[in-house]
N, C-alpha and C positions, 0 to 999 in steps of 0.2 A: 776637127773635133777629136779629142783624145779620150781614152778609156778612163782617165783620172778626172775628167770634168764632173763636178758634182751634179747630181740629178735631183729634181723636185718630183715628189710623188703626189698625185691627186687620188683620193679615195672617194668614190661616189657612193654615198650612203642615203640618198634621198628616197622618198616614197615614189613608187611608180604611179603616175597619173593621179596623185593625191589619194590613192586608195590604201586601205589597210591590208597588208599582206596576210594571207591565211596563217602562216607560221607565227607571225606577230600576234594575230588575234587569238590563236590557240594558247599563246603564252601570256595573254592578258596585257600585251604591249601595243603601242601604236606604231613603232618602227622596227622593221625587220633586222636592222643592224644591231639591235640590242638583244635579239633572241639568244639564249644561252646555248653554247656548244662546249661540251666538256667543262661546264662550270664557269665559263667566261662568255661575255657578250661576243657575238661573232666578230664584230669589228676589232675587238682586242687582239684576236689572233692575227688579223691582217696588219694592224699597227705594230705588233710585236715583231713580225717578220721584216717589215720595212725599217723599223728602228734598229734591228740587228744587222741590216745590210749596210756595209760601209760606203756603198755607192750613193746611198740616199742621204742628202744633206738637209732636206726640208720636206715636210709633209703637210698637205692641206686636206681636210675632210670637208666634204660638201654634204650637208644634212638639212632637212627642212626646218628643224628647230634646234639650233646649236645648244641650247640649254639642256636638252635631253641627254647630252653626253657628259654632263657635269659629274655624274656618279661613276663614270668609267675611269678607273685608276690610271690606266695607260694614257688616257687623254689628259687628265690633270697633270700627270708627271711631265709629259712632253710639251704641253702648253707652258708650264712653269719654266722649262729649260729653254724655251724659245724655238724648239724644233718644229712644233706643230701649231697650225692655225686652223680654226674652224670657220667655214664659210657657209652662208645660207644658200641652200639649193633653190633653183629657179623653177619656172613653170615647165621647162623642157630640158632635155639632156644637154643640148648644145649650150644653152645659156648658163646652165649650171657649170659646165666645163669652162666656159669663157670667164665667168665670174670668179671661179676658183683660181684660174691661171693669171688673172689680172695682177700685175706687179711682181709676179714670180719669175724666176730665171729658167730659161730653157737649158738643157732638154727636160721634157716632162714625161714621166711614166704615169699612166692612168690605169687604175684597177678599181675593183668594186668591193664593198664591205662584206659581200658573201663569198669572197674568194679566200676562204679560211684555210685552205691547204697550201697557200703560197708560202714559200720558204726563202730564207736569205740566199741559199744556193741557187734557187730558180731565178731570183732577182738578178744575181750576179751573171748567170748564164744569159738571161734576156738582155741585160744592159750590154754585155760584151758583143752579142749578136746584132744589136740595134744601134750601137753607138755612132756609126757612120751614116745611118739612114735618116731620111726626112720623116718618114712614117714607118712604123713597124707594128706587127700584130703577132702575138705569141700563140703557137699551136703545139699540140702534142700528137704523136702518132697513135693510131688506134690500139696497137699492141701494148704501148706504154700505159695508156689509160686503163685498159682491161687488166693489165698486170697490177696496177695500183688497187683496183677493186673491180670484180667482174660485173657489178651492178652500178658502177659509178656514173657511167654515161651511156646513153642509148642512141644518141644522134651523132653522126659523123659526116664530114664533107669527104666525098670519095673523088680521088683524082687518079690519073694514070699511074703515078708512082706509089701511092699509098692512100690511106684514109686518115683524116685528121679531125681533131676537135679543138675548138677555140678555147683559149685559157683566160679570157677576160682580162688581158693585160696588153696595154697599147703604148705606143711611143710617138711623141711629137717632138721633132728635133729643133723646130724654130717657129717663130710667129707666122711665117709664110706657110709652113706646113699645116698650121692650125686651121687654115681655110678649108681643108678637107672635111672637117667636122661639120661644116654647114650643110653637107649632104644629108645629115641625120637630124636636122633641126626639129622635125616633127616626130621623132621617135626612131627613125631609121629602119622601120619595118617594111620589107619589100611588099608585102601584101597590101598594106595600107597606103603606100605612096610609091607605086611602081613607076609612074612616069618621071618623077623626080630622080629616082635611082637610075633609071635607064638613061636619062639625059646626062647624069653625072658620070656614070661608069661606061656607058655605051652598051647597046643591046647585045652585040656579039660577045663582048667581054663577060656580060652577066650570064648569057646562055652557056658559054664555055665553063664558067665557074660553077653554075648550078648543076650542070650535067657532068662535071669532072673531066672535061676534055683537056688533055694535057696535064702537066704536073702543077703542083701548088706554086712552085717557084716561078714557072712560066706565067701563071695567072698574075702574079704580082709584078712581073716584068711588064705585062700588058697594062696593068693599072698605072705603073710608073710612067709609061709613055703617055697614057691618057691624061694624067694630072701634071706631067712634067716635073715629077718629084721622084726621089729615090725611095720606093716603097718596098718593104721586105717582109717576108714571113720568117719568123724566128722559131725554130723547132726546139722545144724544151725536152730534156731527157726524162724529167719526172712527170709521168702522166697524171698524177694526182692533182696537179694544178688545174687540169681541165674540169675538175669536179667541183662546181660551185653549189652552194646550198640554195636550192629553189623550192624544195618541198620536203615532206617528211622522209621520203626515201633517201634523198641526197643528204639530208641532215644526219640520218642514221649512218650512212656510209662515211661521211666526214668524221663523225665521232669515232667510228671504228678505226679509221686510219690514224687519227690523232692519238688515240689511246695506244695503238700499235707503235707509233713513233716514240711515245713516252716510255714504253716498255723496253725498247731496244736502245734508248739513249744511254751513253756511257755513264756508269755510276762512279762517283768519287769515293774512295776509301776514307776511313777515319783519319789516317795519316795525311792524306792529301788535304782534307778539310782543315787540319791543324796547321799544315805548312802554308796554306793560303791565307 
């Protein structure tokens, strides 16, 4: 596998357990992916980052009612160009992924519609780190996350080398590697399905991961041996990517960061505008 191989991106935008998200309800909407963030539906920010990343050749959005995205300009534009396809979300996470992946080319990058602080740079960094792996998961170090915003994330996985936060960005290198997703068919929540998770990952592996025994890299080496796949943790330098929009607090944090990015973006002079 080479770094120039085109990547398919899957954006998971379905409702959780068929329930209306509180942020969506507060905005008078049925789907969280349409909640406005700095004047745009949150999914538009994710699609904009993916579309601007040269590594991404194709995008599939998984949503409960595809017609709900008809008014999102970014969706209309990318559908018209042939770069984006809208897939119907299924009853559970795994079936939604499998349905979205069907007929698409590997490797696959999977992210979520609330990952609004994703950037083309972070995508490039993740792809470069994951390109040789069968399965990869993006993380950011605690210091990087807190540097992006001190209130952005409150939960971290603590390991012997550092503390990390998940960045809601995943890599599936092949159809064979997609079998790992079956572990999470019923939601992937440890508390709800502990026996299934223990059977898949191994009790000792889970205990070491839960209590941060050893380094994050060592944990993924053990998972690799367990599944007989090359599984890797990719550490992103931009801690903001670990801040997804889950509630009013993180929505406000995301808007603050996005506005800050806009204020520091290079401004083109009148002469440059004429020349272009």
